[in-house]
Backbone as a printed PyTorch tensor [residue, N CA C, xyz], in Angstrom:
tensor([[[ 75.1860,  92.4770,  61.8530],
         [ 76.2890,  92.3760,  62.7820],
         [ 76.0550,  93.3790,  63.9020]],

        [[ 76.2900,  92.9490,  65.1430],
         [ 76.1010,  93.8170,  66.2930],
         [ 77.1450,  94.9160,  66.3540]],

        [[ 76.8540,  95.9220,  67.1390],
         [ 77.7430,  97.0870,  67.2510],
         [ 79.0820,  96.7000,  67.8770]],

        [[ 79.0150,  95.8880,  68.9430],
         [ 80.2520,  95.5070,  69.6250],
         [ 81.1470,  94.6770,  68.7040]],

        [[ 80.5270,  93.7610,  67.9580],
         [ 81.2930,  92.9210,  67.0310],
         [ 81.8880,  93.7710,  65.9070]],

        [[ 81.1200,  94.7490,  65.4450],
         [ 81.6100,  95.6460,  64.3950],
         [ 82.7950,  96.4690,  64.8890]],

        [[ 82.7060,  96.9570,  66.1290],
         [ 83.8010,  97.7610,  66.6960],
         [ 85.0740,  96.9350,  66.8470]],

        [[ 84.9310,  95.6730,  67.2990],
         [ 86.1210,  94.8240,  67.4330],
         [ 86.7240,  94.5150,  66.0750]],

        [[ 85.8730,  94.2910,  65.0680],
         [ 86.3800,  94.0170,  63.7220],
         [ 87.1110,  95.2340,  63.1690]],

        [[ 86.5790,  96.4270,  63.3980],
         [ 87.2430,  97.6510,  62.9360],
         [ 88.5760,  97.8580,  63.6440]],

        [[ 88.6180,  97.5780,  64.9470],
         [ 89.8670,  97.7180,  65.7010],
         [ 90.9170,  96.7370,  65.1930]],

        [[ 90.4840,  95.5050,  64.8650],
         [ 91.4180,  94.4990,  64.3450],
         [ 91.9670,  94.9170,  62.9900]],

        [[ 91.1060,  95.5000,  62.1390],
         [ 91.5580,  95.9620,  60.8230],
         [ 92.5650,  97.0980,  60.9550]],

        [[ 92.3310,  98.0120,  61.8940],
         [ 93.2690,  99.1150,  62.1250],
         [ 94.6120,  98.6000,  62.6240]],

        [[ 94.5830,  97.6100,  63.5190],
         [ 95.8240,  97.0410,  64.0450],
         [ 96.5980,  96.3290,  62.9470]],

        [[ 95.8980,  95.6850,  62.0120],
         [ 96.5680,  94.9480,  60.9350],
         [ 97.2040,  95.8810,  59.9080]],

        [[ 96.8040,  97.1540,  59.8930],
         [ 97.4160,  98.0850,  58.9460],
         [ 98.8730,  98.3590,  59.2920]],

        [[ 99.2410,  98.1920,  60.5650],
         [100.6230,  98.4320,  60.9690],
         [101.4040,  97.1310,  61.1610]],

        [[100.7830,  95.9700,  60.8840],
         [101.4750,  94.6830,  60.9290],
         [101.8020,  94.2510,  59.5110]],

        [[102.9140,  93.5570,  59.3610],
         [103.3490,  93.1070,  58.0420],
         [103.3920,  91.5890,  58.0890]],

        [[102.4310,  90.9410,  57.4220],
         [102.3000,  89.4960,  57.5480],
         [101.8130,  88.8850,  56.2430]],

        [[101.9000,  87.5710,  56.1960],
         [101.3630,  86.7980,  55.0760],
         [100.7920,  85.5110,  55.6500]],

        [[ 99.7060,  85.0280,  55.0510],
         [ 99.0080,  83.8450,  55.5490],
         [ 98.8770,  82.8330,  54.4170]],

        [[ 99.1590,  81.5920,  54.7290],
         [ 98.9680,  80.4860,  53.7940],
         [ 97.9280,  79.5520,  54.3970]],

        [[ 96.8330,  79.3490,  53.6940],
         [ 95.7420,  78.5220,  54.2200],
         [ 95.6890,  77.1930,  53.4670]],

        [[ 95.2750,  76.1670,  54.1890],
         [ 95.0620,  74.8240,  53.6410],
         [ 96.2680,  74.2810,  52.8800]],

        [[ 97.4260,  74.4080,  53.4690],
         [ 98.6540,  73.8710,  52.8810],
         [ 98.6740,  72.3550,  53.1090]],

        [[ 98.8280,  71.5510,  52.0700],
         [ 98.6980,  70.0990,  52.2300],
         [ 99.9390,  69.4250,  52.7950]],

        [[100.3950,  69.8990,  53.9360],
         [101.5100,  69.3010,  54.6580],
         [101.0630,  69.1670,  56.1050]],

        [[101.5110,  68.1560,  56.7870],
         [101.0730,  68.0130,  58.1730],
         [101.6740,  69.1410,  59.0120]],

        [[100.9470,  69.6090,  60.0230],
         [101.4340,  70.7130,  60.8450],
         [102.7440,  70.3840,  61.5520]],

        [[102.9310,  69.1360,  61.9100],
         [104.1590,  68.7390,  62.6080],
         [105.3910,  68.9580,  61.7270]],

        [[105.2730,  68.6080,  60.4600],
         [106.3980,  68.7890,  59.5350],
         [106.6530,  70.2590,  59.2670]],

        [[105.5750,  71.0580,  59.1860],
         [105.7420,  72.4830,  58.9250],
         [106.3310,  73.2050,  60.1340]],

        [[105.9790,  72.7540,  61.3410],
         [106.5120,  73.4010,  62.5480],
         [108.0140,  73.2220,  62.6740]],

        [[108.5470,  72.1100,  62.1460],
         [109.9930,  71.9070,  62.1700],
         [110.7000,  73.0250,  61.4070]],

        [[110.1370,  73.4070,  60.2620],
         [110.7300,  74.4840,  59.4700],
         [110.4650,  75.8490,  60.0900]],

        [[109.2870,  76.0140,  60.6780],
         [108.9570,  77.2940,  61.3080],
         [109.9130,  77.5870,  62.4600]],

        [[110.3030,  76.5550,  63.1950],
         [111.2380,  76.7460,  64.3040],
         [112.6190,  77.1450,  63.8170]],

        [[112.9730,  76.7320,  62.5900],
         [114.2880,  77.0830,  62.0480],
         [114.4120,  78.5780,  61.7560]],

        [[113.3230,  79.2110,  61.3120],
         [113.4180,  80.5950,  60.8390],
         [112.8940,  81.6180,  61.8380]],

        [[112.2330,  81.1920,  62.8970],
         [111.6560,  82.1280,  63.8650],
         [112.7570,  82.9500,  64.5370]],

        [[112.6240,  84.2870,  64.4830],
         [113.5780,  85.1790,  65.1270],
         [114.8080,  85.5130,  64.2920]],

        [[114.9310,  84.9530,  63.1070],
         [116.1080,  85.1930,  62.2660],
         [115.8820,  86.4050,  61.3580]],

        [[116.9620,  86.9370,  60.8250],
         [116.8980,  87.9760,  59.8000],
         [116.2090,  87.3840,  58.5650]],

        [[115.4200,  88.1930,  57.8510],
         [114.6070,  87.6270,  56.7670],
         [115.4530,  87.0270,  55.6510]],

        [[116.5670,  87.6380,  55.3270],
         [117.3780,  87.1060,  54.2270],
         [118.1420,  85.8550,  54.6550]],

        [[118.5110,  85.7780,  55.9130],
         [119.0970,  84.5440,  56.4340],
         [118.0450,  83.4340,  56.4350]],

        [[116.8110,  83.7770,  56.8180],
         [115.7220,  82.7970,  56.8180],
         [115.4170,  82.3070,  55.4050]],

        [[115.4620,  83.2220,  54.4260],
         [115.2330,  82.8110,  53.0320],
         [116.3030,  81.8310,  52.5680]],

        [[117.5560,  82.0860,  52.9480],
         [118.6340,  81.1640,  52.5720],
         [118.4770,  79.8100,  53.2540]],

        [[118.0700,  79.8160,  54.5170],
         [117.8530,  78.5490,  55.2250],
         [116.7860,  77.7330,  54.5160]],

        [[115.6910,  78.4010,  54.1380],
         [114.5950,  77.6810,  53.4850],
         [114.9560,  77.2470,  52.0720]],

        [[115.7500,  78.0670,  51.3830],
         [116.0940,  77.7530,  49.9940],
         [116.9260,  76.4740,  49.9010]],

        [[117.8140,  76.2730,  50.8650],
         [118.7160,  75.1260,  50.8000],
         [118.2950,  73.9770,  51.7160]],

        [[117.0830,  74.0290,  52.2380],
         [116.5750,  72.9330,  53.0530],
         [115.9480,  71.8830,  52.1330]],

        [[116.2430,  70.6070,  52.3380],
         [115.7400,  69.5830,  51.4140],
         [114.2690,  69.2160,  51.6100]],

        [[113.6350,  69.6800,  52.6680],
         [112.2390,  69.2980,  52.9260],
         [111.3110,  69.9360,  51.9090]],

        [[110.2140,  69.2400,  51.6060],
         [109.2770,  69.7130,  50.5890],
         [108.5650,  70.9920,  51.0250]],

        [[108.2460,  71.0880,  52.3010],
         [107.4860,  72.2350,  52.8030],
         [108.3070,  73.5200,  52.8110]],

        [[109.6270,  73.4200,  52.6840],
         [110.4540,  74.6210,  52.7360],
         [110.1940,  75.5390,  51.5350]],

        [[109.8440,  74.9740,  50.3960],
         [109.5210,  75.7990,  49.2270],
         [108.2870,  76.6420,  49.4590]],

        [[107.2720,  76.0470,  50.0860],
         [106.0430,  76.7930,  50.3790],
         [106.2930,  77.8910,  51.4040]],

        [[107.0950,  77.5790,  52.4290],
         [107.3870,  78.5610,  53.4710],
         [108.2610,  79.6900,  52.9320]],

        [[109.1630,  79.3550,  52.0160],
         [110.0070,  80.3760,  51.3880],
         [109.1570,  81.3540,  50.5770]],

        [[108.2170,  80.8170,  49.8220],
         [107.3270,  81.6510,  49.0250],
         [106.4640,  82.5480,  49.9140]],

        [[106.0280,  82.0150,  51.0460],
         [105.2250,  82.7930,  51.9920],
         [106.0360,  83.9090,  52.6270]],

        [[107.2860,  83.6360,  52.9640],
         [108.1530,  84.6660,  53.5360],
         [108.4350,  85.7630,  52.5160]],

        [[108.6200,  85.4010,  51.2600],
         [108.7970,  86.3930,  50.1990],
         [107.5620,  87.2780,  50.0760]],

        [[106.3890,  86.6800,  50.2270],
         [105.1480,  87.4410,  50.1870],
         [105.0470,  88.4110,  51.3600]],

        [[105.4630,  87.9870,  52.5460],
         [105.4340,  88.8660,  53.7160],
         [106.3810,  90.0500,  53.5390]],

        [[107.5400,  89.7980,  52.9310],
         [108.4900,  90.8880,  52.6620],
         [107.8940,  91.8700,  51.6610]],

        [[107.2330,  91.3490,  50.6270],
         [106.5940,  92.2010,  49.6290],
         [105.4510,  93.0080,  50.2450]],

        [[104.7180,  92.4170,  51.1880],
         [103.6600,  93.1490,  51.8820],
         [104.2320,  94.2910,  52.7110]],

        [[105.3880,  94.0550,  53.3530],
         [106.0580,  95.1180,  54.1060],
         [106.4260,  96.2700,  53.1760]],

        [[106.9880,  95.9100,  52.0320],
         [107.4190,  96.9180,  51.0670],
         [106.2190,  97.7090,  50.5320]],

        [[105.0980,  97.0310,  50.2950],
         [103.9110,  97.7000,  49.7660],
         [103.2790,  98.6310,  50.8010]],

        [[103.2660,  98.2160,  52.0650],
         [102.6190,  99.0310,  53.0950],
         [103.4480, 100.2360,  53.5110]],

        [[104.7750, 100.0780,  53.5760],
         [105.6100, 101.1710,  54.0710],
         [106.2390, 101.9890,  52.9630]],

        [[106.4840, 101.3970,  51.8120],
         [107.1570, 102.0990,  50.7280],
         [108.6680, 102.1080,  50.8820]],

        [[109.1880, 101.4640,  51.9340],
         [110.6340, 101.3840,  52.1580],
         [111.1930, 100.1220,  51.5190]],

        [[112.4870, 100.1570,  51.2540],
         [113.1390,  98.9540,  50.7430],
         [113.4230,  98.0120,  51.9020]],

        [[113.1380,  96.7250,  51.7430],
         [113.3610,  95.7930,  52.8590],
         [114.8410,  95.6160,  53.2050]],

        [[115.7280,  95.8490,  52.2430],
         [117.1660,  95.6900,  52.5150],
         [117.6490,  96.7330,  53.5160]],

        [[117.0400,  97.9300,  53.4680],
         [117.4950,  99.0230,  54.3220],
         [116.8800,  98.9810,  55.7130]],

        [[115.8130,  98.2160,  55.8890],
         [115.0500,  98.3380,  57.1230],
         [115.3560,  97.2740,  58.1810]],

        [[116.2860,  96.3610,  57.9320],
         [116.7330,  95.4070,  58.9440],
         [115.5730,  94.5540,  59.4770]],

        [[114.8920,  93.8360,  58.5710],
         [113.7140,  93.0490,  58.9250],
         [114.0930,  91.7120,  59.5580]],

        [[113.2620,  91.2770,  60.5060],
         [113.4100,  89.9530,  61.1110],
         [112.0610,  89.2460,  61.0740]],

        [[112.1110,  87.9140,  61.1580],
         [110.8870,  87.1230,  61.2410],
         [110.4590,  87.1750,  62.7010]],

        [[109.4260,  87.9610,  62.9770],
         [109.0000,  88.1670,  64.3550],
         [108.2070,  86.9820,  64.8820]],

        [[107.2210,  86.5240,  64.1230],
         [106.3790,  85.4030,  64.5430],
         [106.1450,  84.4630,  63.3690]],

        [[106.0980,  83.1920,  63.6730],
         [105.6480,  82.1820,  62.7090],
         [104.7910,  81.2290,  63.5110]],

        [[103.5490,  81.0480,  63.1060],
         [102.7650,  80.0310,  63.7800],
         [102.0220,  79.1740,  62.7830]],

        [[101.9230,  77.8970,  63.1410],
         [101.3300,  76.8800,  62.2820],
         [100.1440,  76.2850,  63.0230]],

        [[ 98.9710,  76.3860,  62.4330],
         [ 97.7600,  75.8180,  63.0130],
         [ 97.2680,  74.6890,  62.1180]],

        [[ 96.6410,  73.7100,  62.7220],
         [ 96.1280,  72.6260,  61.8960],
         [ 94.8540,  73.0720,  61.1920]],

        [[ 94.6530,  72.5530,  60.0020],
         [ 93.4870,  72.8860,  59.1870],
         [ 92.6530,  71.6230,  59.0340]],

        [[ 91.8820,  71.5480,  57.9800],
         [ 91.0140,  70.3910,  57.7840],
         [ 91.8240,  69.1180,  57.5470]],

        [[ 91.1800,  68.0000,  57.8490],
         [ 91.7790,  66.6980,  57.5850],
         [ 90.8900,  65.9570,  56.6080]],

        [[ 91.5060,  65.3960,  55.5710],
         [ 90.7480,  64.5300,  54.6710],
         [ 90.8550,  63.1100,  55.2200]],

        [[ 89.7300,  62.4720,  55.3730],
         [ 89.7310,  61.1260,  55.9260],
         [ 89.5530,  60.1290,  54.7930]],

        [[ 90.4500,  59.1720,  54.7110],
         [ 90.4200,  58.1490,  53.6790],
         [ 90.4800,  56.7800,  54.3420]],

        [[ 90.1040,  55.7500,  53.5960],
         [ 90.1580,  54.3930,  54.1170],
         [ 91.1870,  53.5770,  53.3510]],

        [[ 91.9180,  52.7620,  54.0700],
         [ 92.8600,  51.8290,  53.4590],
         [ 92.4730,  50.4270,  53.9080]],

        [[ 92.4880,  49.5260,  52.9730],
         [ 92.1010,  48.1590,  53.3180],
         [ 93.1160,  47.5420,  54.2680]],

        [[ 92.6020,  46.7260,  55.1800],
         [ 93.4290,  46.0380,  56.1640],
         [ 93.1010,  44.5470,  56.0860]],

        [[ 93.9040,  43.7160,  56.7290],
         [ 93.6560,  42.2660,  56.6600],
         [ 92.3160,  41.8650,  57.2830]],

        [[ 91.8100,  40.7400,  56.8360],
         [ 90.6030,  40.0990,  57.3480],
         [ 89.3650,  40.9830,  57.2010]],

        [[ 89.2600,  41.6830,  56.0810],
         [ 88.0650,  42.4540,  55.7730],
         [ 87.8940,  43.7420,  56.5540]],

        [[ 88.9140,  44.1600,  57.2230],
         [ 88.8300,  45.3980,  57.9960],
         [ 89.2810,  46.5800,  57.1370]],

        [[ 89.1340,  47.7830,  57.7340],
         [ 89.6030,  48.9980,  57.0630],
         [ 90.2510,  49.9040,  58.1030]],

        [[ 91.3360,  50.5380,  57.7280],
         [ 92.0130,  51.4940,  58.6000],
         [ 91.7900,  52.8980,  58.0670]],

        [[ 91.6370,  53.8470,  58.9640],
         [ 91.4250,  55.2280,  58.5590],
         [ 92.7700,  55.9290,  58.3920]],

        [[ 92.8940,  56.6910,  57.3090],
         [ 94.0810,  57.5230,  57.0640],
         [ 93.6280,  58.9670,  57.1400]],

        [[ 94.3410,  59.7650,  57.9150],
         [ 94.0310,  61.1900,  58.0220],
         [ 95.0900,  61.9760,  57.2610]],

        [[ 94.6710,  62.6220,  56.1840],
         [ 95.5890,  63.4600,  55.4120],
         [ 95.4690,  64.8710,  55.9550]],

        [[ 96.4790,  65.3080,  56.6680],
         [ 96.4180,  66.5680,  57.4010],
         [ 96.8460,  67.7400,  56.5250]],

        [[ 96.3770,  68.9130,  56.8980],
         [ 96.8200,  70.1510,  56.2550],
         [ 96.9380,  71.2200,  57.3340]],

        [[ 97.4730,  72.3780,  56.9820],
         [ 97.7160,  73.3960,  57.9980],
         [ 97.5360,  74.8090,  57.4600]],

        [[ 97.4810,  75.7540,  58.3860],
         [ 97.4840,  77.1830,  58.0860],
         [ 98.7740,  77.7470,  58.6730]],

        [[ 99.4980,  78.5660,  57.8940],
         [100.7470,  79.1630,  58.3580],
         [100.6220,  80.6770,  58.2870]],

        [[101.0920,  81.3680,  59.3310],
         [101.1170,  82.8280,  59.3500],
         [102.5320,  83.2730,  59.6920]],

        [[103.0750,  84.1850,  58.8780],
         [104.4050,  84.7520,  59.1250],
         [104.2560,  86.2480,  59.3310]],

        [[104.8640,  86.7600,  60.4080],
         [104.8550,  88.1940,  60.6950],
         [106.3020,  88.6700,  60.6700]],

        [[106.5810,  89.6910,  59.8500],
         [107.9140,  90.2900,  59.8120],
         [107.8220,  91.6980,  60.3930]],

        [[108.9250,  92.1420,  60.9880],
         [108.9550,  93.4760,  61.5880],
         [110.3990,  93.9500,  61.6430]],

        [[110.5640,  95.2320,  61.9210],
         [111.9130,  95.7730,  62.0640],
         [112.5420,  95.2390,  63.3380]],

        [[113.8610,  95.0940,  63.2970],
         [114.5790,  94.6030,  64.4670],
         [114.5490,  95.6820,  65.5440]],

        [[114.1770,  95.2810,  66.7620],
         [114.1330,  96.2230,  67.8880],
         [115.5330,  96.3800,  68.4560]],

        [[115.9640,  97.6190,  68.5640],
         [117.2750,  97.9000,  69.1380],
         [117.1910,  97.7710,  70.6500]],

        [[118.1660,  97.1220,  71.2870],
         [118.1260,  97.0330,  72.7590],
         [118.3360,  98.4130,  73.3720]],

        [[117.4750,  98.7180,  74.3420],
         [117.5490, 100.0420,  74.9690],
         [118.6680, 100.0620,  75.9920]],

        [[119.5100, 101.0730,  75.8970],
         [120.6240, 101.2150,  76.8450],
         [120.2610, 102.2570,  77.8840]],

        [[120.7820, 102.0860,  79.0810],
         [120.4810, 103.0250,  80.1710],
         [121.4700, 104.1490,  80.2310]]])
């Protein structure tokens, strides 16, 4: 590995020590469906977001709830503070598309249609709520 690449990797690792996040890779849900849930919890208090996900009927909400719980646990492990006392919010949630499994389904007159089974990567970042600065 080159020196410049090594330095950037070290800088990224140092920056991640002060970020509190959790990543879910290759989740077998389409990114479009997962983004609907991500939009519901983005910017909300973590415990309000957990309640939203817990009572949402969509299948992907269980996976996102588990990921948010993991991000809260990562915050607790890195800082040593209790998450209840620290006023945490969901700062960022982003959903990227992952690999697609391509399958064939038979169609009329000897043809075949392609089916794309999509999956995604989800990243949740939690942080303390920023107090608005007064003049």
